C-alpha positions in Angstrom: -17.6 10.7 -35.0 -15.4 9.5 -32.1 -11.7 9.1 -32.7 -9.2 8.3 -30.0 -5.6 9.6 -29.9 -2.7 8.8 -27.6 -1.1 11.4 -25.3 2.7 11.2 -25.8 5.7 12.4 -23.8 5.5 16.1 -22.8 1.7 15.8 -23.2 1.7 16.1 -27.0 -0.9 14.6 -29.3 -1.6 14.6 -33.0 -4.8 15.7 -34.6 -6.1 12.7 -36.6 -6.0 13.2 -40.4 -9.7 12.5 -40.7 -10.4 15.5 -38.4 -7.8 17.7 -40.1 -9.3 17.0 -43.5 -12.9 17.4 -42.3 -12.3 20.8 -40.6 -9.6 22.0 -43.0 -7.1 22.4 -40.2 -3.6 23.6 -41.3 -0.3 23.8 -39.4 -0.8 27.6 -38.7 -4.3 27.3 -37.2 -5.0 28.0 -33.5 -6.6 25.4 -31.2 -8.9 26.8 -28.5 -9.5 24.5 -25.5 -12.6 24.9 -23.3 -12.6 22.8 -20.0 -15.9 21.9 -18.4 -15.0 20.7 -14.9 -18.6 19.8 -14.1 -18.8 16.9 -16.5 -15.0 16.4 -17.0 -15.1 17.3 -20.7 -12.9 19.3 -23.0 -14.1 21.0 -26.2 -11.5 21.9 -28.8 -12.3 24.3 -31.6 -10.0 25.5 -34.3 -9.7 28.9 -35.9 -7.5 30.5 -38.5 -4.6 32.6 -37.3 -5.2 36.3 -38.2 -2.4 38.0 -40.0 -1.8 41.7 -40.3 -3.0 41.4 -43.9 -6.3 39.9 -42.7 -6.8 42.8 -40.2 -5.9 45.7 -42.6 -8.9 47.6 -43.8 -11.3 46.3 -41.1 -11.8 49.8 -39.7 -12.4 52.9 -41.7 -12.0 56.5 -40.6 -13.5 59.5 -42.2 -10.4 61.5 -41.7 -6.6 61.0 -42.2 -4.8 60.2 -38.9 -1.2 60.3 -37.8 -0.1 57.3 -35.7 2.7 59.4 -33.9 0.2 62.2 -33.0 -2.3 59.6 -31.7 0.3 58.0 -29.6 1.4 61.3 -28.1 -2.2 62.3 -27.4 -3.1 59.0 -25.8 -0.1 59.3 -23.5 -1.3 62.7 -22.4 -4.8 61.4 -21.9 -6.3 63.6 -24.7 -8.1 60.8 -26.5 
């Protein structure tokens, strides 16, 4: 699928509705741009913005920790 868009003042452009619907892009998603200078191409990929809620529970520890103690130990180089 090839869809063209116009670049507006201040270098803004809109994501065509067909692309937004196909990829499920919302107004809080992040666009990652990869520039390939060799063939003068740009690849844009979209990802969901991670929230604190999304990140909570990703890591599990076997013991209870104290954030203040960890901060103090890290400043002293004890971690």
